[in-house]
C-alpha positions as protocol buffer text, in pm:
chain_id: "A"
residue {
  index: 1
  type: UNK
  ca { x: 0 y: 0 z: 0 }
}
residue {
  index: 2
  type: UNK
  ca { x: 132 y: 342 z: -97 }
}
residue {
  index: 3
  type: UNK
  ca { x: 159 y: 613 z: 170 }
}
residue {
  index: 4
  type: UNK
  ca { x: -2 y: 945 z: 74 }
}
residue {
  index: 5
  type: UNK
  ca { x: 128 y: 1257 z: 245 }
}
residue {
  index: 6
  type: UNK
  ca { x: -163 y: 1492 z: 314 }
}
residue {
  index: 7
  type: UNK
  ca { x: 44 y: 1766 z: 476 }
}
residue {
  index: 8
  type: UNK
  ca { x: 52 y: 2093 z: 294 }
}
residue {
  index: 9
  type: UNK
  ca { x: 382 y: 2256 z: 206 }
}
residue {
  index: 10
  type: UNK
  ca { x: 458 y: 2568 z: 409 }
}
residue {
  index: 11
  type: UNK
  ca { x: 312 y: 2875 z: 244 }
}
residue {
  index: 12
  type: UNK
  ca { x: 333 y: 3241 z: 318 }
}
residue {
  index: 13
  type: UNK
  ca { x: 25 y: 3414 z: 455 }
}
residue {
  index: 14
  type: UNK
  ca { x: -172 y: 3646 z: 228 }
}
residue {
  index: 15
  type: UNK
  ca { x: -248 y: 3891 z: 511 }
}
residue {
  index: 16
  type: UNK
  ca { x: -77 y: 3977 z: 838 }
}
residue {
  index: 17
  type: UNK
  ca { x: -132 y: 4191 z: 1146 }
}
residue {
  index: 18
  type: UNK
  ca { x: 14 y: 4543 z: 1160 }
}
residue {
  index: 19
  type: UNK
  ca { x: 284 y: 4417 z: 1398 }
}
residue {
  index: 20
  type: UNK
  ca { x: 384 y: 4142 z: 1156 }
}
residue {
  index: 21
  type: UNK
  ca { x: 361 y: 4384 z: 861 }
}
residue {
  index: 22
  type: UNK
  ca { x: 597 y: 4620 z: 1042 }
}
residue {
  index: 23
  type: UNK
  ca { x: 839 y: 4334 z: 1110 }
}
residue {
  index: 24
  type: UNK
  ca { x: 829 y: 4227 z: 743 }
}
residue {
  index: 25
  type: UNK
  ca { x: 893 y: 4584 z: 627 }
}
residue {
  index: 26
  type: UNK
  ca { x: 1162 y: 4648 z: 888 }
}
residue {
  index: 27
  type: UNK
  ca { x: 985 y: 4934 z: 1062 }
}
residue {
  index: 28
  type: UNK
  ca { x: 793 y: 4994 z: 1383 }
}
residue {
  index: 29
  type: UNK
  ca { x: 434 y: 4899 z: 1458 }
}
residue {
  index: 30
  type: UNK
  ca { x: 343 y: 5260 z: 1541 }
}
residue {
  index: 31
  type: UNK
  ca { x: 474 y: 5375 z: 1203 }
}
residue {
  index: 32
  type: UNK
  ca { x: 258 y: 5115 z: 1029 }
}
residue {
  index: 33
  type: UNK
  ca { x: -53 y: 5235 z: 1211 }
}
residue {
  index: 34
  type: UNK
  ca { x: 35 y: 5590 z: 1098 }
}
residue {
  index: 35
  type: UNK
  ca { x: 59 y: 5469 z: 737 }
}
residue {
  index: 36
  type: UNK
  ca { x: -282 y: 5299 z: 769 }
}
residue {
  index: 37
  type: UNK
  ca { x: -439 y: 5612 z: 921 }
}
residue {
  index: 38
  type: UNK
  ca { x: -295 y: 5827 z: 641 }
}
residue {
  index: 39
  type: UNK
  ca { x: -435 y: 5585 z: 379 }
}
residue {
  index: 40
  type: UNK
  ca { x: -85 y: 5520 z: 248 }
}
residue {
  index: 41
  type: UNK
  ca { x: -126 y: 5148 z: 295 }
}
residue {
  index: 42
  type: UNK
  ca { x: -455 y: 4961 z: 265 }
}
residue {
  index: 43
  type: UNK
  ca { x: -587 y: 4736 z: 539 }
}
residue {
  index: 44
  type: UNK
  ca { x: -906 y: 4549 z: 619 }
}
residue {
  index: 45
  type: UNK
  ca { x: -1092 y: 4471 z: 939 }
}
residue {
  index: 46
  type: UNK
  ca { x: -1193 y: 4112 z: 1006 }
}
residue {
  index: 47
  type: UNK
  ca { x: -1391 y: 4115 z: 1327 }
}
residue {
  index: 48
  type: UNK
  ca { x: -1168 y: 4294 z: 1574 }
}
residue {
  index: 49
  type: UNK
  ca { x: -849 y: 4220 z: 1379 }
}
residue {
  index: 50
  type: UNK
  ca { x: -685 y: 4455 z: 1133 }
}
residue {
  index: 51
  type: UNK
  ca { x: -507 y: 4282 z: 847 }
}
residue {
  index: 52
  type: UNK
  ca { x: -274 y: 4400 z: 574 }
}
residue {
  index: 53
  type: UNK
  ca { x: -225 y: 4200 z: 258 }
}
residue {
  index: 54
  type: UNK
  ca { x: 137 y: 4101 z: 204 }
}
residue {
  index: 55
  type: UNK
  ca { x: 100 y: 4211 z: -159 }
}
residue {
  index: 56
  type: UNK
  ca { x: 0 y: 4558 z: -31 }
}
residue {
  index: 57
  type: UNK
  ca { x: 316 y: 4576 z: 180 }
}
residue {
  index: 58
  type: UNK
  ca { x: 525 y: 4481 z: -124 }
}
residue {
  index: 59
  type: UNK
  ca { x: 345 y: 4736 z: -345 }
}
residue {
  index: 60
  type: UNK
  ca { x: 393 y: 5009 z: -84 }
}
residue {
  index: 61
  type: UNK
  ca { x: 766 y: 4936 z: -63 }
}
residue {
  index: 62
  type: UNK
  ca { x: 789 y: 4932 z: -444 }
}
residue {
  index: 63
  type: UNK
  ca { x: 624 y: 5277 z: -455 }
}
residue {
  index: 64
  type: UNK
  ca { x: 878 y: 5405 z: -201 }
}
residue {
  index: 65
  type: UNK
  ca { x: 1167 y: 5263 z: -400 }
}
residue {
  index: 66
  type: UNK
  ca { x: 1034 y: 5410 z: -726 }
}
residue {
  index: 67
  type: UNK
  ca { x: 1034 y: 5760 z: -583 }
}
residue {
  index: 68
  type: UNK
  ca { x: 1377 y: 5715 z: -431 }
}
residue {
  index: 69
  type: UNK
  ca { x: 1287 y: 5704 z: -67 }
}
């Protein structure tokens, strides 16, 4: 009988908390909340949790790099 492995390979999350987003971007949590409040980075509320899509973090950093800062 052949063994079937039903475990999923590790995958990256599609959305993270502001604290995790800050860690991924290499900045502080407070700064990330400021960016959210200023509508410079999009986030969503899911119940009481605020989430930021990883693709949004990457796009935000790309925009910063494109303008040289």
